[in-house]
C-alpha positions in Angstrom: -9.5 -31.4 -26.4 -8.1 -29.2 -29.1 -4.3 -29.0 -29.1 -1.5 -27.5 -31.2 2.2 -28.3 -31.4 4.6 -25.6 -30.2 8.1 -24.8 -31.5 9.7 -27.0 -28.8 7.8 -30.0 -29.9 5.2 -30.1 -27.1 1.5 -30.1 -27.6 -0.3 -27.1 -26.2 -4.1 -26.5 -25.9 -5.3 -23.8 -28.3 -6.3 -20.6 -26.4 -9.9 -20.4 -25.3 -10.1 -17.0 -27.0 -8.8 -15.9 -30.4 -7.1 -12.8 -28.8 -3.7 -13.8 -27.5 -2.3 -11.8 -24.6 0.9 -13.7 -24.0 3.1 -15.2 -26.7 6.5 -16.9 -25.9 8.3 -18.0 -29.1 11.4 -20.3 -28.7 12.4 -18.5 -25.5 15.6 -19.5 -23.8 17.2 -18.1 -20.7 20.8 -18.9 -19.7 22.9 -17.7 -16.7 26.6 -17.8 -16.1 27.6 -19.1 -12.7 30.8 -20.4 -11.0 29.6 -23.9 -11.9 29.3 -23.0 -15.6 26.4 -22.3 -17.9 22.9 -22.7 -16.5 20.1 -23.2 -18.9 17.0 -22.2 -17.0 14.7 -22.2 -20.0 15.1 -24.1 -23.3 13.2 -23.1 -26.4 9.9 -22.6 -24.6 6.9 -21.6 -26.8 3.5 -21.0 -25.4 0.4 -18.8 -26.0 -2.0 -17.6 -23.4 -5.3 -15.9 -24.4 -7.0 -13.1 -22.6 -9.3 -14.4 -19.8 -7.4 -17.6 -19.2 -6.6 -18.9 -15.7 -3.3 -20.7 -16.1 -1.2 -22.5 -13.4 2.5 -23.0 -14.0 3.6 -26.0 -12.0 7.1 -27.3 -11.4 9.5 -28.3 -8.7 12.3 -26.2 -7.4 14.8 -25.6 -10.2 12.4 -26.5 -13.0 12.4 -23.1 -14.5 8.9 -21.9 -13.5 10.2 -18.9 -11.6 12.4 -17.9 -14.5 9.4 -18.1 -16.8 7.4 -16.0 -14.3 10.2 -13.4 -14.2 10.2 -13.1 -18.0 6.4 -12.9 -18.1 6.5 -10.2 -15.5 9.1 -8.2 -17.4 11.5 -8.6 -14.5 14.0 -10.3 -16.8 14.6 -10.7 -20.5 15.1 -13.9 -22.5 18.6 -14.7 -23.8 17.0 -15.9 -27.1 13.5 -15.9 -28.5 10.7 -13.3 -28.4 8.1 -12.4 -25.8 5.0 -10.5 -26.8 2.5 -9.1 -24.3 -0.7 -7.6 -25.6 0.9 -7.3 -29.0 4.0 -5.5 -27.8 7.4 -7.1 -28.2 8.7 -6.6 -24.6 11.4 -9.2 -24.5 14.0 -6.9 -26.0 13.0 -3.7 -24.3 15.3 -1.7 -22.0 14.9 -1.9 -18.2 12.9 1.4 -18.2 10.8 0.2 -21.0 9.9 -3.0 -19.2 9.2 -1.0 -16.0 6.6 1.0 -17.9 5.0 -2.2 -19.2 5.0 -3.7 -15.7 3.2 -0.7 -14.3 0.6 -0.4 -17.0 -0.2 -4.0 -17.9 0.7 -6.3 -15.0 -0.4 -6.8 -11.4 1.8 -8.9 -9.1 0.8 -11.0 -6.2 3.7 -12.5 -4.1 4.0 -15.3 -1.6 5.3 -13.0 1.1 2.6 -10.3 0.5 5.3 -7.5 0.3 3.2 -4.9 2.2 4.7 -1.9 3.8 4.4 -2.6 7.6 3.9 0.9 8.9 1.2 1.9 6.4 -2.5 1.0 6.3 -4.1 -1.3 3.8 -5.5 1.6 1.9 -2.1 3.3 1.6 -0.5 0.0 0.5 -3.1 -0.4 -2.3 -2.6 3.3 -3.3 1.1 2.8 -3.9 1.1 1.7 -7.6 -1.1 4.7 -8.4 1.3 7.0 -6.6 4.0 5.8 -8.9 1.8 6.8 -11.8 1.3 10.2 -10.4 -2.4 9.8 -9.8 -3.8 12.6 -7.6 -4.5 11.8 -4.0 -8.3 12.0 -4.2 -8.5 9.7 -7.2 -6.0 7.3 -5.6 -8.2 7.0 -2.5 -11.3 6.3 -4.5 -9.8 3.7 -6.6 -7.9 2.0 -3.7 -11.2 1.9 -1.7 -13.0 0.2 -4.6 -10.2 -2.3 -5.0 -10.4 -3.2 -1.3 -14.2 -3.5 -1.6 -13.7 -5.9 -4.5 -11.8 -8.2 -2.2 -14.2 -7.7 0.7 -11.8 -5.7 2.9 -13.5 -2.3 3.0 -13.9 -2.6 6.8 -10.1 -3.2 7.2 -8.8 -0.4 5.0 -7.3 1.5 7.9 -5.6 -1.4 9.5 -1.8 -2.0 9.2 -0.5 -5.4 8.1 0.3 -6.5 11.6 -3.4 -6.0 12.5 -4.5 -8.4 9.7 -4.4 -12.1 9.3 -2.4 -13.8 6.6 -5.4 -14.3 4.3 -6.4 -10.6 4.8 -2.9 -9.5 4.0 -2.9 -11.6 0.8 -6.3 -10.0 -0.2 -4.7 -6.5 0.4 -1.9 -7.6 -2.0 -4.5 -8.7 -4.6 -6.3 -5.4 -4.2 -3.0 -3.6 -4.8 -2.5 -5.7 -8.0 -6.0 -4.8 -9.1 -6.0 -1.1 -8.5 -4.3 -0.3 -11.8 -6.8 -2.3 -13.7 -4.2 -4.6 -15.4 -5.2 -7.2 -18.0 -2.7 -9.7 -16.4 -2.3 -10.9 -12.9 0.9 -12.8 -12.0 0.7 -14.7 -8.7 3.9 -16.2 -7.4 3.0 -19.0 -4.9 0.2 -16.8 -3.5 -0.9 -19.6 -1.1 2.5 -20.7 0.0 2.3 -19.0 3.5 -1.4 -19.9 4.1 -3.3 -22.7 5.6 -5.8 -24.8 3.6 -8.9 -22.8 4.4 -7.3 -19.5 3.7 -5.7 -20.9 0.5 -9.1 -21.8 -0.8 -10.4 -18.3 0.1 -7.7 -16.7 -1.9 -8.2 -19.1 -4.8 -12.0 -18.5 -4.8 -11.3 -14.8 -5.0 -8.9 -15.2 -7.9 -11.5 -17.5 -9.7 -14.2 -14.8 -9.2 -12.0 -12.1 -10.6 -11.1 -14.3 -13.6 -14.8 -15.1 -14.3 -16.4 -11.8 -13.6 -13.8 -9.4 -14.8 -12.1 -11.5 -17.5 -8.6 -10.9 -15.9 -5.9 -13.2 -17.2 -4.2 -15.0 -14.3 -0.9 -16.9 -14.3 -0.3 -18.6 -11.0 3.0 -20.2 -10.2 2.9 -23.1 -7.7 4.5 -26.4 -6.9 1.3 -27.8 -5.4 -0.9 -29.8 -7.8 -4.0 -29.4 -5.7 -3.7 -25.6 -6.0 -3.1 -25.9 -9.8 -6.3 -28.0 -10.0 -8.3 -24.8 -9.5 -6.9 -23.4 -12.8 -8.5 -24.0 -16.1 -5.2 -24.8 -17.7 -2.1 -26.4 -16.2 1.4 -26.0 -17.7 4.0 -28.3 -16.1 7.6 -27.2 -16.4 10.5 -29.6 -16.0 14.2 -29.0 -16.6 13.6 -25.7 -18.4 11.0 -27.2 -20.8 7.3 -27.5 -21.0 6.6 -31.1 -20.1 2.8 -30.9 -20.5 0.2 -28.3 -21.2 -3.4 -29.4 -20.3 -6.7 -27.7 -20.4 -9.0 -28.7 -17.5 -12.6 -28.8 -18.6 -13.8 -28.9 -15.0 -11.3 -27.2 -12.6 -12.0 -27.4 -8.9 -14.3 -24.7 -7.7 -12.4 -23.2 -4.8 -15.6 -21.7 -3.2 -17.3 -25.1 -3.3 -14.2 -26.8 -1.9 -14.1 -24.2 0.9 -17.7 -24.9 1.8 -16.9 -28.6 2.2 -14.2 -28.0 4.7 -15.0 -28.4 8.4 -16.1 -25.2 10.1 -13.4 -23.4 12.1 -13.4 -24.2 15.8 -15.4 -21.8 18.0 -12.3 -21.0 20.0 -10.5 -19.9 16.9 -13.5 -17.9 15.8 -13.6 -16.2 19.2 -9.9 -15.5 19.0 -10.4 -14.0 15.5 -13.2 -11.8 16.9 -10.9 -10.7 19.7 -8.1 -10.1 17.3 -10.4 -8.0 15.1 -11.4 -5.9 18.1 -7.8 -5.4 19.1 -6.9 -4.5 15.5 -9.8 -2.0 15.4 -8.6 -0.4 18.7 -5.0 -0.5 17.4 -6.0 1.5 14.4 -7.1 4.3 16.7 -3.9 4.3 18.6 -1.2 3.5 16.0 -0.3 5.0 12.7 2.5 5.3 10.1 4.7 8.3 9.3 3.1 11.7 9.7 2.8 13.6 6.5 5.2 16.6 6.4 2.6 18.7 4.8 0.5 18.5 8.0 3.2 20.4 9.8 3.3 23.1 7.1 -0.5 23.3 7.2 -0.3 23.9 10.9 2.1 26.8 10.4 -0.2 28.2 7.8 -3.2 27.8 10.1 -1.4 29.5 12.9 -0.6 32.5 10.7 -4.1 32.7 9.3 -5.7 32.4 12.8 -3.5 35.0 14.3 -4.2 37.4 11.4 -8.0 36.9 11.8 -7.5 37.6 15.5 -5.6 40.8 14.9 -8.2 42.0 12.4 -10.9 41.3 14.9 -9.1 43.2 17.6 -8.4 46.2 15.4 -11.8 46.4 13.7 -14.3 45.2 16.3 -12.6 46.0 19.6 -10.6 48.9 18.5 -7.5 47.8 20.3 -4.9 45.2 19.4 -4.2 42.6 22.0 -2.5 39.2 22.2 -5.2 36.9 23.7 -7.6 36.5 20.8 -4.9 36.2 18.0 -3.1 33.5 20.1 -6.3 31.5 20.7 -7.4 31.7 17.1 -3.8 30.8 16.0 -4.0 27.6 18.1 -7.4 26.7 16.7 -6.4 27.5 13.1 -3.2 25.4 13.2 -5.0 22.4 14.8 -7.9 22.5 12.3 -5.8 22.9 9.2 -3.2 20.4 10.4 -5.8 17.7 11.1 -7.6 18.4 7.8 -4.4 18.2 5.8 -3.2 15.0 7.5 -6.5 13.3 6.9 -6.6 14.3 3.2 -3.1 12.9 2.6 -3.6 9.7 4.5 -7.2 9.1 3.5 -8.3 8.9 7.1 -8.0 10.9 10.4 -4.6 10.9 12.1 -4.1 8.1 14.6 -3.4 8.9 18.2 0.4 8.4 18.1 0.5 10.4 14.8 -1.3 13.3 16.6 1.1 13.1 19.5 4.2 13.1 17.3 2.9 15.9 15.2 2.1 18.1 18.2 5.4 17.4 19.9 7.7 17.9 16.9 5.8 21.0 15.7 6.0 22.5 19.2 9.7 21.9 19.5 10.3 23.4 16.0 8.3 26.5 16.7 9.9 26.9 20.1 13.3 26.7 18.6 12.4 29.3 15.9 11.0 31.6 18.5 14.1 31.2 20.7 16.3 31.9 17.8 14.4 35.1 16.9 14.4 36.2 20.5 18.1 35.7 20.8 18.7 37.6 17.5 16.2 40.5 18.0 15.2 40.8 21.7 18.1 39.7 23.9 20.7 42.2 22.4 18.4 45.1 23.4 18.1 44.0 27.1 20.3 45.5 29.7 23.1 43.4 31.2 21.6 43.7 34.6 18.7 41.5 33.4 21.0 38.6 32.6 22.9 39.1 35.8 19.7 38.8 37.7 18.8 35.5 36.0 22.1 33.8 36.7 22.7 35.4 40.1 23.3 33.0 43.0 20.0 31.8 44.4 18.1 32.5 41.2 18.2 28.8 40.1 18.8 28.9 36.3 18.0 25.2 36.3 14.6 26.0 37.7 14.0 28.4 34.8 15.0 25.7 32.3 12.6 23.3 34.0 9.8 25.8 33.8 10.5 26.4 30.1 10.4 22.6 29.5 7.1 22.2 31.3 5.7 25.2 29.3 6.8 23.5 26.0 5.2 20.2 27.1 2.0 22.0 28.0 1.8 23.6 24.6 2.4 20.2 23.0 -0.4 18.7 25.1 -2.8 21.5 24.1 -2.0 21.0 20.4 -2.5 17.3 20.8 -6.0 17.8 22.4 -7.0 20.3 19.7 -5.8 17.9 16.9 -7.8 15.1 18.6 -10.9 17.3 18.7 -10.7 18.4 15.1 -9.7 15.0 13.8 -12.4 12.8 15.3 -16.0 12.7 16.3 -18.2 15.5 14.9 -15.5 16.9 12.6 -14.3 13.5 11.2 -16.3 13.6 8.0 -15.5 17.2 7.3 -11.8 16.9 8.2 -11.3 13.8 6.0 -12.8 15.7 3.0 -14.7 14.2 0.1 -12.5 12.7 -2.6 -13.5 13.7 -6.1 -15.1 11.2 -8.3 -12.9 8.8 -10.3 -13.3 5.9 -12.6 -13.4 2.4 -11.1 -10.1 0.5 -10.9 
């Protein structure tokens, strides 16, 4: 085994490739606390080449998390230099490190860190949204990233509809979608059972071998570190050992040797998948505001087409056709816009919320305009008749409420019609072509 001596006196294996991606040179990190000065890292020097799979191992308080924070540009060293891809990032400002993080690093966390009310596809799109990537390209790249982790059939599920292993795979897809040269995984199997842990490790090994992605995995478990091709052990802020493993454990082979899951568990998983698929149809995240504006535009366009039809074809302007075409236009355009923004048709509760809120807003606008333009022109006797004894003003209010609810129900049914079934492909739209993540 070829080794070299670092600046802190420890022997380190020479990188497998001549192209160095990560270079720490005499890096130290110190904190001030009530107990005094804390030396989290002490003169650490290490090089990691492109395409390596490195596990950083240590107990709590050893300094491994501090090293991960520096590698991930989440913190800067007190002394020493840190180069990533030839860039000196250790001394950059917070904004400068944020740019490096977004462009060069993908993060995988123990707690997944997924947004609970958004789908897997939307979670994966998030880093691209920060970059300002257009919606169509975001959707294409996020879909391909989910396909890479074998989750294409779960892309419209929210995190509470996914198992722990599936959530971690979504997190890996989110880290991959920006095509980073470096993946940092902080205890990625800490919340997973043995079988699921090997599934995640097998996926990371495949990405490392097939795509040449450099992976740095922080863990306190030596059996997890045994799957890496290189193990760096950190103790008391120093590198205690740095060993290259010629034959790391193949996680896929280790997974195949585990006992098969019990039939009851498999049946429960199938039932959970069925419930999750049904839940996707019923539940959704926040409704895009642009869908409401699209409905207003569709209403105006549909009413205009109806007026033109009345005037040109029928020769007399009426209200029936413009109103009907207005309802159709707003539902069609609202469903189409919502599907384009989300990447999938609106869920049932999203359609219900959109229909109800839009109806209440339009009713309030119409009531305001009527109070401003129409009511002042009515004779006083009309108001006296409405509020006269025996005329039941509460009955009028109830009738108006039922009318508003009926309009909301009609809009919900139209949104459902245009957002599913025969119209689903057309409503969702075809995203434009984009490069693979």
